[in-house]
N, C-alpha and C positions, 0 to 999 in steps of 0.2 A: 702369368700374363703381365703385360706391360700397360702403362697408362700413357695416353697421348692427348694433347690438347685438341679440342674440337675446333677445327679450322676449315678453310675453304676446301681443302682436299678431302677431309674425312666426312664433311656434311652429307655428301651424296650417299655414302655407305650407311651412315647412321639413319638417314631418312628412309632408306630401304629397310633397315632393321626395324624402325618404328612401325612402318606400315605392315611388315610381316608379323611383328610381335603382338600388336594390338590394333587390328584393322578397324575396330569399332571406334577407336579414338582418332586414328589417322587413316581414313579410308583410301587416301591416295598418297603417293610419294610426294606429290607437289604440296599437299597440305602439311605433311611432316617437314618437308624442306622449308616451307614458308615460316614455320615456327622456329626452326633452327637458324635460319639466315635472316638476320635483322638488318634491313637497309636503312632504318630510321636511326639517325645518330643520337636522337634524344633518349633512346632506350639502349642501355649498354647490356650486352649479353656475353657470357663466358661459359664454356663448357668443357667437359673432358669425356674421353672415350676409353673403355677398357676392352682389350682383346688380344689375340695372339699377334696381330699386326694391324696397321691402319685400315687395310682393306677388308678385314674380317672382325668387325666389332661384335662384342657380346653384350655390352651395356653402355649407357651414356647418362650423363646428367647435363642439364642446361640450367644456368642460373641467371638471374637478373641482378645487376648491380644497382641498388637503390642508394645512390651516392649521398643524397640529402639526408637519408636516415642512417648512413654509415652501416648499411646492411647488405648482405648477400642473401638472395632468396632463391631457393630451389624452385624452378619453373616446371620442369618435366624431367622424367627419368624412366629408365626401364632396363631390364636385364633378361636376356634369353637364357634360361636355365634348362638347356637341352629341350627346347621347344615349349617350355612353360614360361609365361610372362611373370616376372617378379619385380618387386619395387625396392624400396630403400634398403632393407636388410641385406640384400645381395650386393649392394653398391657401397659398402663401407669404405673401401679404399678410395673410391671417387669422392665420396662425401668428405673423407679426411683430406683429400687433395684440395677440395673446395674450401674447407676450413682453413687450411694453411694459406691459401691464396687470399681469403678474406682478411686474415690477420696481417698478411704482408701489405695489404692495401689500407690498413688502419680501420677496417670495419669492426664494429663492436658486437654485431649480432649475425647469426646464421639462422635463417627463417625457412620454414616449410609448412606444408599443410597436407592433410590426408582426408579422404572422404569418410563419412559417418557409417559406412557399411560395417556391420559387426559391433557397433557401439550401441549402448542402451538408449541413445537418443535418436537412432535412425528411424525414420518414418514417424517421428513424434513431433508434435508442435512444441516449440521451445517458447515458453512464456517468460522465463527468467534465465538469461544467459549465465549469470554468476552461479546460480543454483545448478544449472546443467554442467558447468565446468567442475564444480565442487563434487558432484555425484557421478562424474563421467566414469564409465566402466567399459572395458574391452580387453579381449585377450588376443587380438590380432598380432601376429609376429612382427609386422613392420612397426606398429605402434609401440610395442614393448621394446623393440630395438631402439627407437628414438629415445624413449625414457632412459634406457640403460646407457645411452651415449650422451646424456646431459641435456637433452631437450625437455622443455616444459610446455604445457598447454598454456597459451596466452590468450586464447579466444575461440569463439565459434562464430562462423558466418552461417547463420541459419538460412535454409532454402537456397544454398549456393548453386546447386545443380538442378534442383526442382523442389517442389513442396515436400518437406520432410527429409530431404537429402542434403545434409549439411557438410560444411567444411570445418575440420578441426585445425586450428592454427597452432603451430609449434615454433619455438625459438630456443636457441642456445646462446647464452652469454659468452662472448669471446674475450672478455677482459681478464 
């Protein structure tokens, strides 16, 4: 497969892929398109697509450039693994492309986040975030993939999605 930059031509195809792959996240193509196509110049986005060609994407990543923090942050991603929606661990080549891009821009950090589903803190009230981080446990393949590729847990945003449904914040030092 080849990697292509996410651009005005490929956004339509990726929006269709997003809606097809995970309709509970992107119920309409317009909602997916809206997330991919940023008309606000204050927020910089960059992304990449993987597939046999531009018209047939299998996966994508969209990143936000946090220029003031010298950070590239993974905003959303997905991979169609023969009809099954997969996340980061299937997108290693794209994340590697994003890492190279971040380094070329002088960014110092690559940042991401994953939901608390499958973690020992899921559906739990977090009273002490540092304690929760220290005792964090999970055997999710995407979480283990992040750790194996140099990412570290840098925080937890409690109740990010709903009460007891947290966001695990991860970062990789690019220096």
